[in-house]
C-alpha positions in Angstrom: 66.2 35.6 11.9 63.9 38.1 10.2 60.2 37.5 10.5 58.7 36.0 7.4 56.1 38.5 6.1 53.1 36.8 4.5 50.0 38.9 5.3 49.3 42.6 5.9 49.5 43.5 9.5 51.8 44.1 12.5 54.6 41.6 13.2 56.5 41.4 16.5 60.1 40.1 16.6 62.0 39.7 19.9 65.7 40.7 19.7 68.4 39.5 22.1 69.9 42.2 24.2 73.3 40.3 24.3 73.3 40.4 28.1 74.2 37.1 29.7 74.7 37.5 33.4 77.9 35.9 34.8 77.3 34.6 38.3 80.2 34.3 40.7 80.9 30.7 41.9 81.0 29.7 45.6 84.4 30.4 47.1 84.7 28.1 50.1 83.4 24.6 49.3 86.0 22.5 51.1 86.9 18.9 50.1 88.2 16.5 52.7 89.9 13.2 52.0 90.6 10.7 54.7 89.7 7.6 56.7 86.3 7.2 58.4 84.3 4.6 60.3 81.8 4.0 57.6 80.3 5.5 54.4 80.8 5.1 50.7 84.3 4.7 49.4 85.8 6.9 46.6 82.7 9.1 46.3 82.5 12.7 47.3 79.5 13.2 49.6 78.2 16.8 50.1 77.6 17.8 53.7 76.2 21.0 55.1 76.6 20.2 58.8 78.6 18.0 61.1 75.4 16.1 61.8 75.5 15.0 58.2 79.0 13.7 58.7 77.9 11.7 61.7 75.0 10.1 59.9 77.0 9.2 56.8 80.5 8.6 58.1 80.1 7.7 61.7 81.4 10.7 63.6 84.6 11.1 65.5 87.1 8.2 65.5 90.3 8.1 67.6 92.2 6.4 64.7 91.6 9.2 62.2 91.8 13.0 62.1 89.1 13.3 59.5 86.1 13.5 61.8 87.8 16.1 64.0 88.8 18.2 60.9 85.3 18.2 59.5 83.9 19.0 62.9 86.3 22.0 63.3 85.4 23.2 59.8 81.7 23.5 60.6 82.4 24.9 64.1 84.5 27.7 62.7 81.8 28.7 60.2 82.2 26.4 57.2 79.1 26.0 55.1 79.6 23.2 52.6 82.0 20.2 52.6 82.8 17.4 50.3 84.1 14.3 52.0 85.8 11.4 50.3 86.4 8.3 52.4 89.4 6.1 51.7 90.1 2.7 53.1 93.0 0.3 53.4 91.5 -3.1 52.5 92.0 -6.1 54.8 90.7 -9.6 54.8 87.0 -9.9 55.7 86.6 -6.2 56.4 83.1 -6.1 54.9 80.4 -7.7 57.0 78.1 -10.2 55.4 74.6 -11.7 56.2 73.4 -15.1 54.9 69.7 -15.7 55.0 68.5 -19.3 54.2 70.5 -22.1 52.7 71.1 -23.8 49.3 69.1 -22.3 46.4 67.0 -20.4 48.9 69.9 -18.4 50.3 70.0 -14.6 50.0 73.5 -13.3 50.8 73.9 -9.6 51.7 77.0 -7.6 52.4 77.4 -4.3 54.3 77.2 -1.3 52.0 80.8 -0.3 52.9 83.7 -1.9 54.8 84.2 -1.3 58.5 83.5 -2.8 61.9 80.2 -0.9 61.9 78.7 -3.7 59.7 79.0 -6.3 62.6 75.9 -4.7 64.1 73.7 -5.4 61.1 70.6 -7.6 61.3 68.3 -8.7 58.5 64.8 -10.2 58.6 62.8 -11.7 55.7 59.1 -12.3 55.9 56.3 -13.1 53.4 53.6 -10.6 54.4 53.5 -9.4 50.8 50.7 -8.0 48.7 48.1 -10.4 47.5 46.9 -11.1 43.9 43.3 -10.5 42.8 42.5 -14.1 43.6 43.8 -13.7 47.1 47.0 -15.7 46.4 50.6 -14.5 47.1 53.5 -14.5 44.6 56.0 -16.9 46.1 58.9 -15.0 44.6 58.0 -11.9 46.6 59.2 -11.2 50.1 59.8 -8.3 52.5 63.3 -7.4 53.7 64.0 -5.5 56.9 67.6 -4.4 57.7 68.4 -3.0 61.1 71.6 -1.3 62.3 71.6 -2.2 65.9 74.3 0.3 66.8 72.4 3.4 65.5 68.8 2.2 65.4 68.5 2.9 61.7 65.9 0.7 60.1 65.2 0.1 56.4 62.2 -1.8 55.1 61.9 -3.0 51.5 58.5 -4.5 50.7 57.5 -6.8 47.9 61.0 -7.4 46.5 61.7 -10.3 44.3 64.6 -12.6 43.3 63.2 -13.1 39.8 65.5 -11.7 37.2 62.8 -9.9 35.2 61.0 -8.4 38.2 60.7 -4.6 38.4 61.6 -4.9 42.1 64.5 -7.3 41.9 66.1 -7.2 45.3 69.6 -6.4 44.2 68.5 -3.4 42.2 66.2 -2.1 44.9 69.0 -2.3 47.5 71.5 -0.6 45.2 69.1 2.3 44.6 67.6 2.7 48.1 69.7 1.2 50.9 72.5 2.9 52.9 73.1 -0.3 54.9 73.4 -3.3 52.6 73.8 -4.7 49.1 73.4 -8.1 47.7 76.7 -10.0 47.5 78.1 -9.6 44.0 79.9 -12.9 44.3 76.8 -14.9 45.1 73.7 -15.8 43.1 70.2 -14.6 44.0 67.8 -17.3 45.3 66.1 -19.5 42.8 63.4 -20.8 45.1 61.2 -19.2 47.8 61.8 -19.7 51.5 59.8 -22.3 53.2 59.5 -20.8 56.7 59.0 -17.2 57.7 60.3 -15.0 59.2 63.9 -15.7 58.6 66.6 -13.8 60.6 70.3 -13.3 60.1 73.0 -11.4 62.0 76.2 -10.1 60.4 79.6 -11.9 60.5 82.9 -10.4 59.6 83.6 -6.7 59.3 86.7 -4.7 60.2 88.2 -1.2 60.0 91.0 -2.2 57.6 94.7 -1.4 57.8 96.6 1.8 58.1 96.0 4.2 55.2 99.0 5.0 53.1 99.7 7.0 50.0 98.6 4.0 47.9 95.1 4.4 49.3 94.8 8.1 48.4 96.8 9.0 45.3 99.1 6.3 44.1 96.9 3.2 43.9 96.7 1.3 40.7 94.8 3.4 38.1 93.5 5.7 40.8 93.5 8.8 38.6 91.9 7.0 35.6 89.4 5.2 37.8 88.6 8.3 39.8 89.5 6.9 43.2 91.0 8.4 46.4 91.8 12.0 45.8 90.7 11.8 42.2 87.2 10.8 43.3 86.8 14.6 43.4 86.5 14.4 39.6 82.9 13.5 40.4 82.4 16.8 42.2 81.5 19.9 40.2 83.4 22.4 42.3 85.5 22.8 45.3 87.8 25.7 46.4 89.7 24.4 49.3 91.3 20.9 49.8 92.2 19.4 53.2 93.9 16.1 53.7 94.4 15.7 57.4 96.8 13.2 59.0 95.8 9.7 58.1 95.7 8.1 61.5 95.7 8.9 65.1 94.0 11.8 66.8 95.9 13.5 69.5 99.5 13.4 70.5 100.3 9.7 70.1 100.0 7.8 66.9 99.7 10.7 64.5 101.3 10.3 61.0 102.1 13.0 58.6 100.6 13.1 55.1 103.2 11.7 52.8 105.2 14.1 50.7 104.1 12.3 47.5 100.4 12.9 48.5 101.1 16.6 49.2 102.7 16.9 45.7 99.8 15.1 44.1 97.2 17.1 46.0 98.9 20.4 45.0 99.0 19.4 41.4 95.4 18.4 41.4 94.3 21.6 43.2 96.1 23.6 40.6 94.2 21.8 37.9 90.9 22.4 39.7 91.6 26.0 40.6 91.6 25.3 44.3 93.9 25.9 47.2 95.4 23.2 49.5 95.3 24.0 53.2 98.3 22.1 54.7 99.0 21.0 58.3 102.5 21.4 59.9 104.5 18.2 60.0 104.8 16.4 63.3 108.5 17.2 63.4 107.8 21.0 63.7 107.8 21.1 67.4 109.6 24.4 67.6 110.2 27.4 65.4 113.7 26.3 64.6 112.5 22.9 63.4 109.8 24.6 61.3 112.4 26.8 59.6 114.6 23.8 58.9 111.7 21.7 57.6 110.8 24.3 55.0 113.8 23.3 52.9 111.9 20.3 51.5 108.3 21.7 51.8 106.2 22.7 48.8 106.4 26.3 47.5 103.2 26.1 45.4 101.1 29.2 44.8 98.0 27.0 45.3 98.9 25.9 48.8 99.2 27.5 52.3 100.5 26.0 55.5 99.5 26.9 59.1 101.7 26.5 62.2 101.4 25.3 64.9 98.9 22.6 65.6 95.9 23.4 67.9 95.1 21.8 71.2 91.5 21.2 72.3 89.4 18.7 74.4 88.9 15.3 72.8 85.4 13.9 73.6 86.7 10.4 72.9 89.4 10.7 75.6 87.3 12.0 78.5 87.8 15.6 77.2 91.5 15.6 77.8 93.2 18.4 75.8 95.0 16.8 72.9 96.9 17.9 69.8 95.0 18.2 66.5 95.7 19.2 62.9 94.7 22.8 62.3 93.7 22.6 58.6 90.0 21.9 59.2 89.6 24.8 61.6 91.5 27.1 59.4 89.4 26.2 56.4 86.3 27.0 58.5 87.8 30.4 59.3 88.5 31.0 55.7 84.9 30.1 54.8 83.6 32.4 57.5 85.7 35.3 56.2 84.5 34.7 52.7 80.9 34.8 53.8 81.2 38.0 55.8 83.8 40.0 53.9 84.5 38.3 50.6 87.2 36.2 49.1 89.4 39.2 48.5 89.7 39.8 52.3 92.7 38.1 53.9 91.4 35.3 56.2 93.6 36.5 59.1 93.5 39.0 61.8 91.5 39.6 65.0 88.3 38.6 63.2 89.8 35.2 62.1 89.4 33.6 65.5 89.5 29.9 66.3 86.9 29.4 69.0 87.2 25.9 70.5 91.0 25.9 70.5 92.2 26.0 74.1 95.9 26.2 73.4 98.5 25.9 70.7 101.1 23.2 70.5 103.8 25.8 70.2 103.1 29.3 71.7 104.5 31.9 69.4 105.9 35.4 70.1 106.2 38.4 67.8 109.8 37.4 67.3 108.9 33.8 66.3 106.3 35.0 63.8 108.9 37.4 62.5 111.0 34.4 61.5 108.2 32.4 60.0 106.1 34.9 58.2 108.9 36.0 55.7 109.2 32.3 54.9 105.5 32.0 54.0 104.4 30.1 57.1 101.1 31.4 58.3 101.1 31.5 62.1 98.4 30.8 64.7 98.7 32.8 67.8 97.0 33.9 71.0 95.8 37.5 70.8 94.8 39.0 74.1 91.1 39.9 74.1 90.4 38.0 70.9 91.6 34.4 71.7 93.4 32.2 69.2 93.6 33.7 65.8 95.0 33.2 62.3 98.0 35.6 61.9 99.2 35.1 58.4 97.8 35.2 54.9 100.5 34.0 52.5 100.6 31.2 49.9 103.6 28.8 50.0 104.9 30.9 47.1 104.9 33.9 49.3 108.4 33.9 50.8 110.0 37.3 50.6 112.9 36.2 48.5 110.7 34.6 45.9 109.0 38.0 45.2 106.0 36.3 43.7 102.9 38.1 42.3 100.9 35.3 44.2 102.5 36.1 47.5 99.2 36.7 49.3 96.4 34.1 49.7 93.5 36.5 49.1 95.1 37.7 45.8 95.5 34.1 44.6 92.0 33.1 45.7 90.5 36.1 44.1 92.2 35.3 40.8 91.0 31.7 41.0 87.4 32.9 41.8 87.4 35.2 38.7 88.9 32.4 36.5 86.3 29.8 37.6 83.4 32.3 37.3 84.4 33.4 33.8 85.2 29.9 32.7 81.6 28.8 33.6 80.0 32.1 32.6 81.1 32.3 29.0 80.5 28.8 27.9 77.7 30.1 25.7 80.3 31.7 23.4 81.6 28.3 22.2 80.7 27.9 18.5 79.3 31.4 18.2 80.5 33.4 15.1 83.9 34.7 15.9 83.6 38.4 15.0 83.0 41.8 16.5 79.4 41.1 17.7 80.7 38.2 19.8 83.6 40.2 21.1 81.3 43.1 22.1 79.1 40.7 24.0 82.0 39.2 25.8 83.3 42.6 26.7 79.9 43.6 28.0 79.2 40.6 30.1 82.7 40.2 31.6 82.8 43.9 32.2 79.5 43.9 34.0 80.7 41.0 36.2 84.0 42.8 37.1 82.1 46.0 37.8 79.9 44.3 40.3 83.0 43.0 42.1 84.5 46.5 42.0 81.4 48.0 43.6 81.7 45.4 46.3 85.2 46.5 47.1 87.1 43.6 45.5 89.7 45.7 43.6 92.0 48.7 44.1 91.3 52.0 42.4 88.9 54.9 42.7 87.3 54.2 39.3 86.4 51.2 37.3 89.1 52.1 34.8 91.7 52.0 37.5 90.4 48.7 38.9 90.1 46.4 35.9 90.0 46.1 32.2 88.6 43.7 29.5 90.0 43.5 26.0 88.5 41.4 23.3 88.8 42.8 19.8 90.9 42.7 16.7 94.1 43.4 18.7 93.7 40.3 20.9 92.2 38.0 18.2 93.9 38.2 14.8 92.7 36.8 11.6 94.9 33.7 12.1 93.2 33.2 15.5 89.8 33.4 13.8 90.9 30.9 11.2 91.9 28.5 14.0 88.6 29.0 15.8 90.2 31.0 18.7 88.9 34.0 20.5 91.3 35.7 22.9 90.1 37.6 25.9 92.4 39.7 28.1 91.2 40.4 31.6 93.2 42.4 34.1 92.4 43.5 37.7 94.1 45.4 40.4 94.0 43.2 43.5 93.6 44.3 47.1 96.6 43.3 49.1 96.4 42.9 52.9 98.0 45.5 55.1 100.4 43.1 56.5 102.6 45.7 58.2 101.0 48.7 59.9 103.6 51.3 60.7 102.9 54.2 63.1 105.2 57.2 63.1 105.0 59.2 66.3 106.6 62.5 66.9 106.6 64.8 69.9 105.7 68.4 69.4 108.3 70.6 70.9 107.0 73.5 73.1 106.9 76.8 71.3 109.9 79.1 72.1 108.8 82.5 73.2 109.6 85.3 70.7 
């Protein structure tokens, strides 16, 4: 607005430059969904190291691939993971602790189901703060909770069972404890304990049943209630999605992810502008079986499958070399490539190594890869001098006969990166006057963002004009659009496609014939 002039003198008015910098979003935040020993259910927990996973979810477990996949992700260079724990409920699978009796009883339950809760111990004492007259409030007590398996100890001082207290015990535990909660089915004490200290050890607790599709995607109201896979609705952003095999870790006992879960995961990833990294089914024990199995496998542009499984030592089986799902390790290699080269670089080649893998479940030759690559199966192989590497960069929509524009994984992921960055970066334009000044600002800010990517080597072309374009004017937004409150922006970019086939043409030079 113009400055209101009221007195003689100099007035200063600051004008907006119209520049609103668009920041690129992260490209390799990886979401994992699976079964774990402990930890919150149906809640995405952000982790930046495998040590975080061990503290929150209990580490490796021979009945689930999740811990191994998360470990491999961080070992291969992954930076940020979101982990959602799912659980198949069973009778008495949440441990409980009962302190006192009658109306003096305080009943606690483990913060999450699992056999881990059987090692909990709770102690109540009355060494609380004193009043001004030296007396103690009989409704106050101290609560100490100990996890005897890990040594983690939590102390909550001066908590109360009185409903109006600022430190009511159930509220304090809900806000500050990672070990216990008050039992929601039991009432709080109504009278103080007579003798202190009072101790209790846990009873019950179990790891539940085998996880099925109903525990991940198809449970009652899962999508509406944001449970299982859909708990990721609570997460602001993720770029890669991994659902490792539900149970088993190693050759025996593995179980594939259900086809219905794969379908739901791909649909959800498409909605969230993410890519699903898929494991090969157990039946793919040879190239021929892999080729045959593709007939019923997803062909989504937002999914990629990697074959074969990797073999590596299992610390829980005396370091015997066992078979493991490759998706976690591959997601880590993708994250490492993003960090060092950018999302537009194919996460494959001699740089996309998989250190830690000692062998592959199915060794592949050039001929084998020649059968699988045209069918959009990304292969893992042993490259002499480099070790085990990722040797493919196609989406599941990348089979030669489909001739899709989203054939290559880096092209698809670059498009998703641009979409998400622009989606977040132009929110300011909502409710702005829909006319040329707004259109000019959008062209300026989006163009500056794309030019930065061009200078980083994200697009083809020698000049910016060859690499990208932004259109937002009267040709894209008609008067009818304006009347409807719509502004249309057209953005195009020339993607970098990987040099999948390098052809050398050699020719001998014939000796010169004397004149």
